[in-house]
C-alpha positions in Angstrom: 56.9 49.2 -21.0 57.9 46.7 -18.1 55.8 47.1 -14.5 57.6 47.2 -11.5 57.5 45.5 -7.9 56.1 49.0 -6.6 53.5 48.9 -9.5 52.0 45.4 -8.7 51.8 46.1 -5.1 49.8 49.9 -5.9 47.8 47.7 -8.3 46.8 45.1 -6.3 46.5 47.5 -3.6 43.6 49.4 -4.9 40.0 48.9 -4.7 37.4 48.4 -6.6 35.2 50.6 -4.7 37.5 53.3 -5.2 38.3 52.5 -9.2 34.8 51.3 -10.3 32.7 54.6 -10.2 35.8 55.8 -12.9 34.4 53.0 -15.0 31.1 54.0 -14.8 31.2 58.0 -15.4 34.2 56.6 -18.7 31.4 54.4 -20.1 28.2 57.0 -19.5 30.4 60.0 -20.8 30.6 57.5 -24.3 26.9 57.5 -24.8 27.3 53.5 -23.0 25.4 51.9 -20.3 26.3 51.0 -16.9 24.4 47.5 -18.0 26.5 47.3 -21.0 29.5 48.1 -18.5 28.2 45.0 -15.9 27.4 42.5 -19.0 30.9 43.6 -19.3 32.6 42.6 -16.1 30.6 39.3 -15.2 32.4 38.4 -19.5 35.1 38.5 -17.6 35.2 37.6 -14.4 31.5 35.7 -13.9 30.7 38.3 -11.0 27.3 39.5 -12.3 25.9 42.4 -10.6 24.8 41.9 -6.7 28.5 40.5 -6.9 30.2 43.2 -8.8 27.6 45.2 -5.8 29.6 43.1 -2.7 32.7 43.3 -4.0 32.0 47.3 -3.7 30.2 47.3 -0.4 33.0 45.2 1.1 36.0 47.4 0.0 38.0 44.7 -1.6 40.7 45.0 -3.0 42.0 44.1 -6.7 44.0 41.2 -5.5 40.9 39.5 -3.4 38.4 40.5 -6.7 40.9 38.4 -9.1 41.1 35.9 -6.2 37.4 35.4 -6.2 36.5 35.7 -9.9 36.5 33.1 -12.4 38.4 34.7 -15.4 36.7 34.0 -18.7 39.3 31.8 -20.9 38.7 34.2 -24.2 40.8 36.8 -22.0 43.5 35.9 -23.8 42.6 36.9 -26.4 43.0 40.4 -24.9 45.1 42.4 -26.6 47.2 46.1 -27.4 48.2 49.2 -25.2 46.4 50.1 -21.9 47.5 53.0 -19.7 50.8 52.8 -21.6 51.0 49.2 -21.0 51.1 46.2 -23.9 49.1 43.9 -22.2 50.7 41.3 -24.3 54.2 41.4 -22.2 52.7 41.9 -18.7 54.3 39.8 -16.8 52.9 39.5 -13.2 49.1 37.8 -13.1 47.3 40.0 -11.5 48.0 43.4 -12.6 47.8 42.0 -16.1 44.2 41.1 -15.5 43.4 44.5 -14.2 44.2 45.8 -17.0 42.2 43.1 -19.6 39.1 44.5 -17.5 41.2 48.3 -17.8 41.1 47.5 -22.2 37.6 45.9 -22.1 36.2 49.1 -20.7 38.0 51.8 -23.2 36.7 49.7 -26.0 33.1 49.5 -24.8 33.5 53.9 -24.3 35.7 54.1 -27.5 31.7 52.7 -29.2 33.4 48.6 -30.2 30.4 45.7 -31.0 30.1 44.5 -27.7 30.4 40.9 -29.7 34.4 41.9 -30.6 34.4 43.4 -26.7 33.4 39.9 -25.7 35.7 37.8 -27.9 32.4 36.3 -30.2 
């Protein structure tokens, strides 16, 4: 499934603050913790908990969020399908980065071991 320019624009303009509570609810509903969520976010982006809170407080878009991130070099190892899209086939860099985050959070919620999530 190919992403469209409209889809990519919508992803870029979404705010991290709007999606973050859904991430927390998803992992907590499945028995994982907010701390584990932050560990996953930090692994992917380099953002510690206070930086994540700053991103929420300033209501940054995903575009700004990932512009400021230092993406983990192992992020390219994140593969599979998320939200109907095969990550490896997404050609828009920002949309791919957002889907990396979605996939990691999905793996966390599904009970995958942290070493596997963090590609260790």
